[in-house]
C-alpha positions in Angstrom: 43.3 13.6 -7.2 40.5 11.7 -5.6 38.7 11.7 -8.9 41.5 9.8 -10.6 41.5 7.2 -7.8 37.8 6.6 -8.1 38.2 6.1 -11.9 40.9 3.5 -11.3 38.7 1.8 -8.7 35.7 1.7 -11.1 38.0 0.3 -13.9 39.3 -2.4 -11.5 35.8 -3.4 -10.5 34.8 -3.7 -14.1 37.8 -5.8 -14.9 37.1 -8.1 -12.0 33.4 -8.4 -13.0 34.5 -9.3 -16.6 37.0 -11.8 -15.3 34.3 -13.6 -13.3 32.0 -13.8 -16.3 34.6 -15.3 -18.6 35.4 -18.3 -16.5 32.2 -19.7 -15.0 32.6 -23.0 -13.1 30.6 -25.8 -14.6 27.7 -26.9 -12.5 28.1 -30.3 -11.0 25.3 -32.8 -11.2 23.7 -34.0 -8.0 25.4 -37.4 -8.5 28.8 -35.7 -8.9 28.2 -33.6 -5.8 27.2 -36.7 -3.8 30.3 -38.5 -5.0 32.5 -35.6 -4.0 30.9 -35.4 -0.6 31.2 -39.1 0.0 34.9 -39.0 -1.0 35.5 -36.1 1.4 33.8 -38.0 4.2 35.8 -41.1 3.5 39.1 -39.1 3.5 38.2 -37.7 6.9 37.4 -41.1 8.3 40.6 -42.5 6.9 42.6 -39.7 8.6 40.8 -40.4 11.9 41.4 -44.1 11.6 45.1 -43.7 11.0 45.4 -41.4 14.0 43.5 -44.0 16.1 45.7 -46.8 14.8 48.8 -44.9 15.8 47.5 -44.6 19.4 46.0 -48.1 19.6 47.8 -50.5 21.9 45.5 -53.6 22.1 46.1 -56.1 19.2 42.3 -56.7 18.7 41.7 -53.0 18.5 44.5 -52.5 16.0 43.1 -55.3 13.8 39.7 -53.8 13.9 41.1 -50.4 12.9 43.2 -52.0 10.1 40.1 -53.7 8.7 38.1 -50.5 8.8 40.9 -48.6 7.1 41.1 -51.3 4.4 37.3 -51.1 3.8 37.5 -47.3 3.5 40.4 -47.5 1.0 38.4 -50.0 -1.0 35.4 -47.6 -1.1 37.8 -44.8 -2.2 39.1 -46.9 -5.0 35.6 -47.8 -6.1 34.7 -44.1 -6.2 37.8 -43.3 -8.2 36.9 -45.9 -10.9 33.3 -44.6 -11.3 
C-alpha cells in the first residue's frame, strides 16, 4: 500500500515540475522593473496621503495634501502612458 502512495507522489511531483517548465514567466527588463517598483511606491504614497487627508483638520494642511495627491496621480498617469 505504501508503495502505491509513493508512486502517486512521484507522479504528482513530475507533473508539477513539467507544469513549471511549460509556462515560464518572461524576464522583465531593468527598466520595466524600475517602472513597476516606482508605480508600487507611488500607490503606497497615494494611499498614505488619502488617509492623512481624511484625518487633516487644518485647511492649509489639507491643501498641501491635495496638491501632493494630485502630483502623485500625475506621475502615475505618466507611468501608465510610457
